N, CA, C and O atoms as CSV, one atom per row, in Angstrom:
chain,resi,resn,atom,element,x,y,z
A,1,MET,N,N,17.990,-6.726,-29.858
A,1,MET,CA,C,17.222,-7.838,-30.379
A,1,MET,C,C,15.967,-7.300,-31.048
A,1,MET,O,O,15.347,-6.361,-30.547
A,2,ASN,N,N,15.596,-7.878,-32.155
A,2,ASN,CA,C,14.365,-7.533,-32.844
A,2,ASN,C,C,13.211,-8.194,-32.106
A,2,ASN,O,O,13.202,-9.413,-31.935
A,3,CYS,N,N,12.242,-7.407,-31.670
A,3,CYS,CA,C,11.149,-7.947,-30.870
A,3,CYS,C,C,9.917,-8.260,-31.709
A,3,CYS,O,O,8.805,-8.258,-31.182
A,4,THR,N,N,10.086,-8.530,-33.001
A,4,THR,CA,C,8.964,-8.964,-33.825
A,4,THR,C,C,8.771,-10.445,-33.546
A,4,THR,O,O,9.667,-11.247,-33.811
A,5,LEU,N,N,7.625,-10.814,-33.019
A,5,LEU,CA,C,7.380,-12.195,-32.644
A,5,LEU,C,C,6.816,-12.979,-33.817
A,5,LEU,O,O,5.946,-12.496,-34.542
A,6,LEU,N,N,7.312,-14.170,-33.991
A,6,LEU,CA,C,6.829,-15.069,-35.026
A,6,LEU,C,C,6.141,-16.236,-34.359
A,6,LEU,O,O,6.421,-16.551,-33.203
A,7,THR,N,N,5.255,-16.869,-35.069
A,7,THR,CA,C,4.585,-18.048,-34.509
A,7,THR,C,C,5.414,-19.268,-34.855
A,7,THR,O,O,5.051,-20.051,-35.732
A,8,LYS,N,N,6.524,-19.423,-34.162
A,8,LYS,CA,C,7.402,-20.569,-34.350
A,8,LYS,C,C,7.919,-20.987,-32.978
A,8,LYS,O,O,7.782,-20.224,-32.022
A,9,PRO,N,N,8.504,-22.163,-32.852
A,9,PRO,CA,C,9.042,-22.586,-31.561
A,9,PRO,C,C,10.041,-21.559,-31.026
A,9,PRO,O,O,10.842,-21.001,-31.776
A,10,GLY,N,N,9.979,-21.326,-29.733
A,10,GLY,CA,C,10.876,-20.368,-29.109
A,10,GLY,C,C,10.305,-18.966,-29.005
A,10,GLY,O,O,10.968,-18.069,-28.485
A,11,ALA,N,N,9.090,-18.759,-29.488
A,11,ALA,CA,C,8.492,-17.425,-29.450
A,11,ALA,C,C,8.276,-16.947,-28.018
A,11,ALA,O,O,8.394,-15.754,-27.739
A,12,VAL,N,N,7.959,-17.869,-27.112
A,12,VAL,CA,C,7.749,-17.480,-25.712
A,12,VAL,C,C,9.059,-16.997,-25.101
A,12,VAL,O,O,9.082,-15.991,-24.392
A,13,ALA,N,N,10.142,-17.705,-25.372
A,13,ALA,CA,C,11.448,-17.277,-24.870
A,13,ALA,C,C,11.837,-15.939,-25.485
A,13,ALA,O,O,12.410,-15.077,-24.818
A,14,GLN,N,N,11.517,-15.780,-26.768
A,14,GLN,CA,C,11.803,-14.529,-27.459
A,14,GLN,C,C,11.024,-13.383,-26.811
A,14,GLN,O,O,11.563,-12.292,-26.625
A,15,LEU,N,N,9.768,-13.628,-26.473
A,15,LEU,CA,C,8.944,-12.615,-25.809
A,15,LEU,C,C,9.558,-12.245,-24.463
A,15,LEU,O,O,9.615,-11.065,-24.117
A,16,GLY,N,N,10.018,-13.237,-23.699
A,16,GLY,CA,C,10.650,-12.964,-22.410
A,16,GLY,C,C,11.860,-12.069,-22.553
A,16,GLY,O,O,12.066,-11.177,-21.730
A,17,GLU,N,N,12.675,-12.289,-23.590
A,17,GLU,CA,C,13.833,-11.442,-23.829
A,17,GLU,C,C,13.409,-10.022,-24.187
A,17,GLU,O,O,14.048,-9.055,-23.772
A,18,CYS,N,N,12.335,-9.900,-24.954
A,18,CYS,CA,C,11.857,-8.581,-25.361
A,18,CYS,C,C,11.314,-7.792,-24.176
A,18,CYS,O,O,11.421,-6.566,-24.134
A,19,LEU,N,N,10.738,-8.493,-23.228
A,19,LEU,CA,C,10.117,-7.809,-22.099
A,19,LEU,C,C,11.103,-7.511,-20.983
A,19,LEU,O,O,10.695,-7.082,-19.904
A,20,ASN,N,N,12.361,-7.724,-21.211
A,20,ASN,CA,C,13.379,-7.415,-20.218
A,20,ASN,C,C,13.691,-5.924,-20.304
A,20,ASN,O,O,14.699,-5.519,-20.884
A,21,GLY,N,N,12.809,-5.114,-19.716
A,21,GLY,CA,C,12.909,-3.662,-19.798
A,21,GLY,C,C,11.708,-3.126,-20.541
A,21,GLY,O,O,10.810,-3.885,-20.905
A,22,ILE,N,N,11.682,-1.851,-20.767
A,22,ILE,CA,C,10.567,-1.245,-21.475
A,22,ILE,C,C,10.911,-1.229,-22.956
A,22,ILE,O,O,11.762,-0.459,-23.401
A,23,GLN,N,N,10.247,-2.078,-23.702
A,23,GLN,CA,C,10.486,-2.156,-25.128
A,23,GLN,C,C,9.172,-2.365,-25.845
A,23,GLN,O,O,8.226,-2.917,-25.283
A,24,LYS,N,N,9.116,-1.919,-27.099
A,24,LYS,CA,C,7.938,-2.185,-27.909
A,24,LYS,C,C,7.979,-3.630,-28.377
A,24,LYS,O,O,9.036,-4.163,-28.715
A,25,VAL,N,N,6.825,-4.243,-28.389
A,25,VAL,CA,C,6.708,-5.614,-28.864
A,25,VAL,C,C,5.746,-5.594,-30.030
A,25,VAL,O,O,4.555,-5.340,-29.846
A,26,ARG,N,N,6.251,-5.864,-31.252
A,26,ARG,CA,C,5.398,-5.861,-32.428
A,26,ARG,C,C,4.952,-7.283,-32.727
A,26,ARG,O,O,5.697,-8.245,-32.538
A,27,GLY,N,N,3.731,-7.388,-33.195
A,27,GLY,CA,C,3.232,-8.692,-33.584
A,27,GLY,C,C,2.561,-9.433,-32.447
A,27,GLY,O,O,2.202,-10.600,-32.599
A,28,SER,N,N,2.388,-8.790,-31.330
A,28,SER,CA,C,1.705,-9.432,-30.221
A,28,SER,C,C,0.208,-9.312,-30.425
A,28,SER,O,O,-0.240,-8.662,-31.369
A,29,ILE,N,N,-0.547,-9.912,-29.577
A,29,ILE,CA,C,-2.003,-9.815,-29.663
A,29,ILE,C,C,-2.431,-8.768,-28.656
A,29,ILE,O,O,-2.060,-8.932,-27.494
A,30,PRO,N,N,-3.166,-7.715,-28.961
A,30,PRO,CA,C,-3.728,-7.423,-30.274
A,30,PRO,C,C,-2.639,-7.083,-31.288
A,30,PRO,O,O,-1.480,-6.892,-30.920
A,31,LEU,N,N,-3.013,-7.008,-32.560
A,31,LEU,CA,C,-2.043,-6.843,-33.631
A,31,LEU,C,C,-1.263,-5.547,-33.556
A,31,LEU,O,O,-0.151,-5.478,-34.080
A,32,SER,N,N,-1.805,-4.515,-32.921
A,32,SER,CA,C,-1.077,-3.253,-32.810
A,32,SER,C,C,0.070,-3.394,-31.819
A,32,SER,O,O,0.099,-4.339,-31.030
A,33,SER,N,N,1.016,-2.458,-31.859
A,33,SER,CA,C,2.149,-2.483,-30.935
A,33,SER,C,C,1.668,-2.268,-29.507
A,33,SER,O,O,0.716,-1.528,-29.262
A,34,THR,N,N,2.330,-2.916,-28.589
A,34,THR,CA,C,2.021,-2.748,-27.164
A,34,THR,C,C,3.293,-2.328,-26.462
A,34,THR,O,O,4.388,-2.568,-26.969
A,35,ILE,N,N,3.167,-1.712,-25.315
A,35,ILE,CA,C,4.334,-1.321,-24.524
A,35,ILE,C,C,4.243,-2.019,-23.184
A,35,ILE,O,O,3.221,-1.931,-22.503
A,36,TYR,N,N,5.282,-2.699,-22.807
A,36,TYR,CA,C,5.367,-3.362,-21.508
A,36,TYR,C,C,6.012,-2.400,-20.538
A,36,TYR,O,O,7.061,-1.828,-20.833
A,37,HIS,N,N,5.405,-2.217,-19.396
A,37,HIS,CA,C,5.961,-1.336,-18.368
A,37,HIS,C,C,6.197,-2.166,-17.114
A,37,HIS,O,O,5.264,-2.792,-16.611
A,38,PRO,N,N,7.446,-2.185,-16.588
A,38,PRO,CA,C,7.759,-3.065,-15.463
A,38,PRO,C,C,7.142,-2.660,-14.133
A,38,PRO,O,O,7.102,-3.475,-13.211
A,39,ILE,N,N,6.656,-1.420,-14.003
A,39,ILE,CA,C,6.054,-1.008,-12.736
A,39,ILE,C,C,4.596,-1.434,-12.755
A,39,ILE,O,O,3.725,-0.696,-13.216
A,40,ILE,N,N,4.346,-2.616,-12.254
A,40,ILE,CA,C,3.006,-3.177,-12.284
A,40,ILE,C,C,2.281,-2.900,-10.973
A,40,ILE,O,O,1.093,-2.578,-10.972
A,41,ASN,N,N,2.978,-3.022,-9.885
A,41,ASN,CA,C,2.345,-2.965,-8.575
A,41,ASN,C,C,2.897,-1.810,-7.754
A,41,ASN,O,O,3.421,-2.022,-6.660
A,42,LEU,N,N,2.785,-0.589,-8.269
A,42,LEU,CA,C,3.311,0.583,-7.576
A,42,LEU,C,C,2.477,0.846,-6.330
A,42,LEU,O,O,1.251,0.939,-6.403
A,43,ARG,N,N,3.143,0.965,-5.190
A,43,ARG,CA,C,2.482,1.219,-3.918
A,43,ARG,C,C,2.987,2.544,-3.362
A,43,ARG,O,O,4.094,2.987,-3.667
A,44,TYR,N,N,2.163,3.150,-2.553
A,44,TYR,CA,C,2.519,4.391,-1.863
A,44,TYR,C,C,2.465,4.120,-0.376
A,44,TYR,O,O,1.641,3.331,0.086
A,45,PHE,N,N,3.327,4.761,0.368
A,45,PHE,CA,C,3.440,4.513,1.800
A,45,PHE,C,C,3.314,5.803,2.589
A,45,PHE,O,O,3.835,6.846,2.195
A,46,VAL,N,N,2.615,5.714,3.706
A,46,VAL,CA,C,2.659,6.747,4.734
A,46,VAL,C,C,3.543,6.157,5.816
A,46,VAL,O,O,3.388,4.994,6.190
A,47,TYR,N,N,4.464,6.956,6.314
A,47,TYR,CA,C,5.414,6.435,7.285
A,47,TYR,C,C,5.603,7.421,8.426
A,47,TYR,O,O,5.369,8.623,8.295
A,48,ILE,N,N,6.034,6.868,9.546
A,48,ILE,CA,C,6.418,7.693,10.693
A,48,ILE,C,C,7.847,7.309,11.049
A,48,ILE,O,O,8.167,6.139,11.262
A,49,LEU,N,N,8.694,8.327,11.106
A,49,LEU,CA,C,10.075,8.140,11.531
A,49,LEU,C,C,10.235,8.705,12.931
A,49,LEU,O,O,9.537,9.641,13.320
A,50,GLN,N,N,11.162,8.125,13.683
A,50,GLN,CA,C,11.496,8.670,14.994
A,50,GLN,C,C,12.981,9.006,15.003
A,50,GLN,O,O,13.822,8.204,14.599
A,51,SER,N,N,13.279,10.209,15.472
A,51,SER,CA,C,14.667,10.647,15.568
A,51,SER,C,C,15.353,9.947,16.730
A,51,SER,O,O,14.824,9.907,17.841
A,52,GLN,N,N,16.522,9.400,16.472
A,52,GLN,CA,C,17.316,8.785,17.534
A,52,GLN,C,C,18.087,9.834,18.319
A,52,GLN,O,O,18.637,9.554,19.384
A,53,LYS,N,N,18.119,11.050,17.775
A,53,LYS,CA,C,18.831,12.149,18.425
A,53,LYS,C,C,17.954,12.866,19.445
A,53,LYS,O,O,18.402,13.150,20.556
A,54,ASN,N,N,16.689,13.164,19.071
A,54,ASN,CA,C,15.834,13.956,19.957
A,54,ASN,C,C,14.451,13.337,20.214
A,54,ASN,O,O,13.600,13.965,20.844
A,55,SER,N,N,14.226,12.115,19.730
A,55,SER,CA,C,12.987,11.345,19.930
A,55,SER,C,C,11.748,11.945,19.262
A,55,SER,O,O,10.639,11.470,19.505
A,56,LYS,N,N,11.906,12.968,18.435
A,56,LYS,CA,C,10.763,13.548,17.734
A,56,LYS,C,C,10.314,12.624,16.613
A,56,LYS,O,O,11.060,11.760,16.151
A,57,TYR,N,N,9.042,12.836,16.179
A,57,TYR,CA,C,8.472,12.041,15.098
A,57,TYR,C,C,8.323,12.887,13.838
A,57,TYR,O,O,8.120,14.100,13.895
A,58,TYR,N,N,8.430,12.209,12.702
A,58,TYR,CA,C,8.193,12.852,11.410
A,58,TYR,C,C,7.244,11.959,10.620
A,58,TYR,O,O,7.442,10.745,10.553
A,59,ILE,N,N,6.213,12.557,10.022
A,59,ILE,CA,C,5.227,11.833,9.227
A,59,ILE,C,C,5.386,12.252,7.772
A,59,ILE,O,O,5.464,13.444,7.472
A,60,GLY,N,N,5.436,11.268,6.861
A,60,GLY,CA,C,5.574,11.569,5.445
A,60,GLY,C,C,4.939,10.501,4.585
A,60,GLY,O,O,4.416,9.508,5.091
A,61,GLN,N,N,4.987,10.713,3.258
A,61,GLN,CA,C,4.478,9.712,2.318
A,61,GLN,C,C,5.412,9.652,1.118
A,61,GLN,O,O,6.034,10.648,0.750
A,62,THR,N,N,5.500,8.469,0.513
A,62,THR,CA,C,6.408,8.241,-0.609
A,62,THR,C,C,6.001,6.987,-1.367
A,62,THR,O,O,5.178,6.204,-0.892
A,63,ASN,N,N,6.581,6.801,-2.548
A,63,ASN,CA,C,6.388,5.536,-3.260
A,63,ASN,C,C,7.668,4.694,-3.222
A,63,ASN,O,O,7.698,3.593,-3.771
A,64,ASP,N,N,8.713,5.199,-2.585
A,64,ASP,CA,C,9.966,4.456,-2.431
A,64,ASP,C,C,10.471,4.674,-1.006
A,64,ASP,O,O,11.267,5.575,-0.742
A,65,LEU,N,N,9.997,3.843,-0.112
A,65,LEU,CA,C,10.240,4.027,1.315
A,65,LEU,C,C,11.731,3.948,1.666
A,65,LEU,O,O,12.232,4.789,2.412
A,66,GLU,N,N,12.426,2.969,1.147
A,66,GLU,CA,C,13.843,2.802,1.467
A,66,GLU,C,C,14.663,4.025,1.024
A,66,GLU,O,O,15.506,4.526,1.769
A,67,LYS,N,N,14.400,4.486,-0.191
A,67,LYS,CA,C,15.120,5.654,-0.713
A,67,LYS,C,C,14.803,6.899,0.108
A,67,LYS,O,O,15.691,7.701,0.400
A,68,ARG,N,N,13.532,7.057,0.480
A,68,ARG,CA,C,13.132,8.256,1.223
A,68,ARG,C,C,13.773,8.294,2.612
A,68,ARG,O,O,14.221,9.350,3.060
A,69,ILE,N,N,13.816,7.165,3.281
A,69,ILE,CA,C,14.451,7.116,4.609
A,69,ILE,C,C,15.945,7.441,4.476
A,69,ILE,O,O,16.509,8.144,5.315
A,70,SER,N,N,16.572,6.928,3.429
A,70,SER,CA,C,17.987,7.241,3.188
A,70,SER,C,C,18.185,8.739,2.986
A,70,SER,O,O,19.153,9.317,3.481
A,71,GLN,N,N,17.263,9.364,2.255
A,71,GLN,CA,C,17.353,10.810,2.038
A,71,GLN,C,C,17.223,11.575,3.351
A,71,GLN,O,O,17.958,12.531,3.597
A,72,HIS,N,N,16.279,11.145,4.193
A,72,HIS,CA,C,16.134,11.802,5.505
A,72,HIS,C,C,17.432,11.671,6.305
A,72,HIS,O,O,17.906,12.642,6.894
A,73,ASN,N,N,17.999,10.469,6.319
A,73,ASN,CA,C,19.211,10.235,7.108
A,73,ASN,C,C,20.458,10.872,6.506
A,73,ASN,O,O,21.468,11.026,7.193
A,74,ALA,N,N,20.397,11.241,5.237
A,74,ALA,CA,C,21.517,11.935,4.604
A,74,ALA,C,C,21.396,13.447,4.765
A,74,ALA,O,O,22.277,14.190,4.330
A,75,GLY,N,N,20.304,13.907,5.390
A,75,GLY,CA,C,20.120,15.326,5.647
A,75,GLY,C,C,19.565,16.118,4.475
A,75,GLY,O,O,19.689,17.343,4.453
A,76,TYR,N,N,18.946,15.443,3.485
A,76,TYR,CA,C,18.410,16.141,2.312
A,76,TYR,C,C,17.123,16.906,2.593
A,76,TYR,O,O,16.751,17.796,1.828
A,77,SER,N,N,16.447,16.571,3.672
A,77,SER,CA,C,15.191,17.230,4.006
A,77,SER,C,C,15.431,18.260,5.112
A,77,SER,O,O,15.955,17.933,6.177
A,78,ILE,N,N,15.043,19.498,4.846
A,78,ILE,CA,C,15.240,20.575,5.826
A,78,ILE,C,C,14.546,20.250,7.144
A,78,ILE,O,O,15.082,20.512,8.221
A,79,SER,N,N,13.340,19.672,7.047
A,79,SER,CA,C,12.575,19.429,8.268
A,79,SER,C,C,13.096,18.263,9.101
A,79,SER,O,O,12.683,18.109,10.250
A,80,THR,N,N,13.989,17.438,8.559
A,80,THR,CA,C,14.480,16.301,9.343
A,80,THR,C,C,15.994,16.270,9.548
A,80,THR,O,O,16.499,15.421,10.283
A,81,LYS,N,N,16.721,17.182,8.910
A,81,LYS,CA,C,18.185,17.082,8.978
A,81,LYS,C,C,18.744,17.269,10.386
A,81,LYS,O,O,19.827,16.766,10.686
A,82,ASN,N,N,18.036,17.973,11.244
A,82,ASN,CA,C,18.525,18.172,12.614
A,82,ASN,C,C,18.232,16.994,13.542
A,82,ASN,O,O,18.669,16.987,14.693
A,83,GLY,N,N,17.487,15.991,13.043
A,83,GLY,CA,C,17.156,14.841,13.894
A,83,GLY,C,C,17.860,13.561,13.508
A,83,GLY,O,O,17.567,12.504,14.067
A,84,VAL,N,N,18.783,13.634,12.564
A,84,VAL,CA,C,19.488,12.442,12.083
A,84,VAL,C,C,20.227,11.778,13.234
A,84,VAL,O,O,20.860,12.476,14.026
A,85,PRO,N,N,20.171,10.476,13.354
A,85,PRO,CA,C,19.562,9.470,12.493
A,85,PRO,C,C,18.095,9.215,12.829
A,85,PRO,O,O,17.646,9.409,13.959
A,86,TRP,N,N,17.364,8.771,11.797
A,86,TRP,CA,C,15.940,8.455,11.910
A,86,TRP,C,C,15.726,6.956,11.729
A,86,TRP,O,O,16.430,6.304,10.959
A,87,ILE,N,N,14.737,6.418,12.455
A,87,ILE,CA,C,14.362,5.012,12.249
A,87,ILE,C,C,12.876,4.951,11.911
A,87,ILE,O,O,12.088,5.784,12.360
A,88,LEU,N,N,12.512,3.964,11.122
A,88,LEU,CA,C,11.121,3.747,10.740
A,88,LEU,C,C,10.388,3.066,11.889
A,88,LEU,O,O,10.798,1.996,12.338
A,89,VAL,N,N,9.306,3.679,12.368
A,89,VAL,CA,C,8.537,3.081,13.465
A,89,VAL,C,C,7.117,2.716,13.026
A,89,VAL,O,O,6.404,2.024,13.754
A,90,PHE,N,N,6.697,3.180,11.832
A,90,PHE,CA,C,5.353,2.873,11.330
A,90,PHE,C,C,5.335,3.044,9.822
A,90,PHE,O,O,5.964,3.949,9.274
A,91,GLN,N,N,4.596,2.149,9.155
A,91,GLN,CA,C,4.344,2.302,7.727
A,91,GLN,C,C,2.997,1.683,7.383
A,91,GLN,O,O,2.578,0.694,7.984
A,92,LYS,N,N,2.335,2.277,6.415
A,92,LYS,CA,C,1.067,1.748,5.915
A,92,LYS,C,C,1.062,1.984,4.407
A,92,LYS,O,O,1.407,3.070,3.940
A,93,SER,N,N,0.666,0.954,3.647
A,93,SER,CA,C,0.710,1.089,2.190
A,93,SER,C,C,-0.676,1.361,1.611
A,93,SER,O,O,-1.699,0.988,2.185
A,94,PHE,N,N,-0.674,2.024,0.456
A,94,PHE,CA,C,-1.892,2.400,-0.253
A,94,PHE,C,C,-1.702,2.148,-1.742
A,94,PHE,O,O,-0.574,2.127,-2.236
A,95,GLU,N,N,-2.805,1.958,-2.450
A,95,GLU,CA,C,-2.737,1.712,-3.885
A,95,GLU,C,C,-2.595,2.996,-4.692
A,95,GLU,O,O,-2.147,2.954,-5.838
A,96,SER,N,N,-2.970,4.137,-4.115
A,96,SER,CA,C,-2.866,5.389,-4.862
A,96,SER,C,C,-2.195,6.461,-4.007
A,96,SER,O,O,-2.236,6.425,-2.777
A,97,ARG,N,N,-1.580,7.406,-4.698
A,97,ARG,CA,C,-0.940,8.523,-3.994
A,97,ARG,C,C,-1.988,9.378,-3.295
A,97,ARG,O,O,-1.741,9.906,-2.211
A,98,THR,N,N,-3.152,9.514,-3.912
A,98,THR,CA,C,-4.230,10.303,-3.308
A,98,THR,C,C,-4.612,9.746,-1.941
A,98,THR,O,O,-4.765,10.498,-0.979
A,99,GLU,N,N,-4.769,8.412,-1.858
A,99,GLU,CA,C,-5.112,7.780,-0.578
A,99,GLU,C,C,-4.006,8.018,0.459
A,99,GLU,O,O,-4.282,8.329,1.617
A,100,ALA,N,N,-2.767,7.867,0.023
A,100,ALA,CA,C,-1.635,8.060,0.939
A,100,ALA,C,C,-1.587,9.496,1.442
A,100,ALA,O,O,-1.369,9.734,2.630
A,101,MET,N,N,-1.788,10.448,0.546
A,101,MET,CA,C,-1.741,11.863,0.943
A,101,MET,C,C,-2.879,12.202,1.903
A,101,MET,O,O,-2.692,12.988,2.832
A,102,GLN,N,N,-4.053,11.617,1.688
A,102,GLN,CA,C,-5.179,11.864,2.601
A,102,GLN,C,C,-4.882,11.314,3.991
A,102,GLN,O,O,-5.182,11.960,4.995
A,103,TYR,N,N,-4.289,10.114,4.050
A,103,TYR,CA,C,-3.969,9.518,5.347
A,103,TYR,C,C,-2.857,10.301,6.043
A,103,TYR,O,O,-2.903,10.512,7.255
A,104,GLU,N,N,-1.855,10.730,5.268
A,104,GLU,CA,C,-0.777,11.555,5.828
A,104,GLU,C,C,-1.352,12.831,6.431
A,104,GLU,O,O,-0.990,13.215,7.543
A,105,LYS,N,N,-2.237,13.479,5.706
A,105,LYS,CA,C,-2.856,14.716,6.192
A,105,LYS,C,C,-3.651,14.459,7.472
A,105,LYS,O,O,-3.631,15.266,8.402
A,106,LYS,N,N,-4.355,13.318,7.505
A,106,LYS,CA,C,-5.128,12.959,8.691
A,106,LYS,C,C,-4.206,12.780,9.900
A,106,LYS,O,O,-4.487,13.291,10.984
A,107,LEU,N,N,-3.098,12.045,9.702
A,107,LEU,CA,C,-2.159,11.840,10.814
A,107,LEU,C,C,-1.552,13.155,11.284
A,107,LEU,O,O,-1.408,13.386,12.484
A,108,LYS,N,N,-1.196,14.015,10.336
A,108,LYS,CA,C,-0.587,15.294,10.702
A,108,LYS,C,C,-1.578,16.226,11.395
A,108,LYS,O,O,-1.177,17.136,12.120
A,109,SER,N,N,-2.871,15.998,11.170
A,109,SER,CA,C,-3.878,16.853,11.814
A,109,SER,C,C,-4.023,16.532,13.300
A,109,SER,O,O,-4.502,17.360,14.075
A,110,TYR,N,N,-3.604,15.315,13.698
A,110,TYR,CA,C,-3.647,14.957,15.113
A,110,TYR,C,C,-2.410,15.545,15.778
A,110,TYR,O,O,-1.293,15.084,15.545
A,111,LYS,N,N,-2.607,16.526,16.574
A,111,LYS,CA,C,-1.479,17.210,17.213
A,111,LYS,C,C,-1.010,16.497,18.475
A,111,LYS,O,O,-0.014,16.885,19.086
A,112,SER,N,N,-1.741,15.442,18.861
A,112,SER,CA,C,-1.438,14.741,20.098
A,112,SER,C,C,-0.290,13.741,19.910
A,112,SER,O,O,-0.368,12.837,19.078
A,113,HIS,N,N,0.753,13.917,20.684
A,113,HIS,CA,C,1.878,12.990,20.706
A,113,HIS,C,C,1.400,11.605,21.118
A,113,HIS,O,O,1.877,10.594,20.602
A,114,ASN,N,N,0.445,11.566,22.061
A,114,ASN,CA,C,-0.088,10.290,22.548
A,114,ASN,C,C,-0.822,9.527,21.446
A,114,ASN,O,O,-0.748,8.300,21.391
A,115,TYR,N,N,-1.534,10.251,20.562
A,115,TYR,CA,C,-2.250,9.584,19.475
A,115,TYR,C,C,-1.257,8.940,18.502
A,115,TYR,O,O,-1.490,7.825,18.033
A,116,ILE,N,N,-0.178,9.615,18.202
A,116,ILE,CA,C,0.853,9.065,17.316
A,116,ILE,C,C,1.464,7.809,17.959
A,116,ILE,O,O,1.678,6.802,17.284
A,117,LEU,N,N,1.741,7.880,19.264
A,117,LEU,CA,C,2.262,6.702,19.975
A,117,LEU,C,C,1.286,5.532,19.898
A,117,LEU,O,O,1.699,4.385,19.734
A,118,GLU,N,N,-0.006,5.822,20.015
A,118,GLU,CA,C,-1.030,4.776,19.946
A,118,GLU,C,C,-1.040,4.114,18.563
A,118,GLU,O,O,-1.149,2.892,18.465
A,119,ILE,N,N,-0.930,4.900,17.511
A,119,ILE,CA,C,-0.885,4.352,16.147
A,119,ILE,C,C,0.326,3.438,15.990
A,119,ILE,O,O,0.215,2.348,15.429
A,120,ILE,N,N,1.467,3.876,16.480
A,120,ILE,CA,C,2.697,3.079,16.385
A,120,ILE,C,C,2.551,1.775,17.163
A,120,ILE,O,O,2.884,0.705,16.653
A,121,GLU,N,N,2.056,1.861,18.387
A,121,GLU,CA,C,1.883,0.664,19.224
A,121,GLU,C,C,0.888,-0.307,18.610
A,121,GLU,O,O,1.122,-1.515,18.626
A,122,ASN,N,N,-0.226,0.198,18.063
A,122,ASN,CA,C,-1.230,-0.673,17.452
A,122,ASN,C,C,-0.706,-1.363,16.192
A,122,ASN,O,O,-1.172,-2.447,15.843
A,123,SER,N,N,0.240,-0.755,15.522
A,123,SER,CA,C,0.782,-1.367,14.300
A,123,SER,C,C,1.697,-2.555,14.600
A,123,SER,O,O,1.976,-3.362,13.713
A,124,HIS,N,N,2.161,-2.665,15.842
A,124,HIS,CA,C,3.054,-3.759,16.218
A,124,HIS,C,C,2.316,-4.927,16.859
A,124,HIS,O,O,2.937,-5.887,17.315
A,125,ARG,N,N,1.003,-4.842,16.891
A,125,ARG,CA,C,0.213,-5.935,17.503
A,125,ARG,C,C,-0.131,-6.970,16.492
A,125,ARG,O,O,-0.789,-7.958,16.820
């Protein structure tokens, strides 16, 4: 479809069709070309998984939590393949990867198993 918008009836519907995916839209305001990007609200997550095999915990961060957990359970990660299956016991979201990485590092710096349990328990309250 040609995404040149005209000022005629149906232009809003035409714009909706053009924005179905990443496409250039010419003739929009401002007059220069604009690019629509569907990832508007990208979030990053710090998560804690618990192994159902050996009860150990794993702390990580990602921007696609469902995909990452699937990867852990498929054995793609060297550090978690021996604990499959894993379940999600904690998650916290952040607006930036930097924030998520800082929180992940903070959690990993606590070597106390009891502190990790406390974080998990407090998240369910």
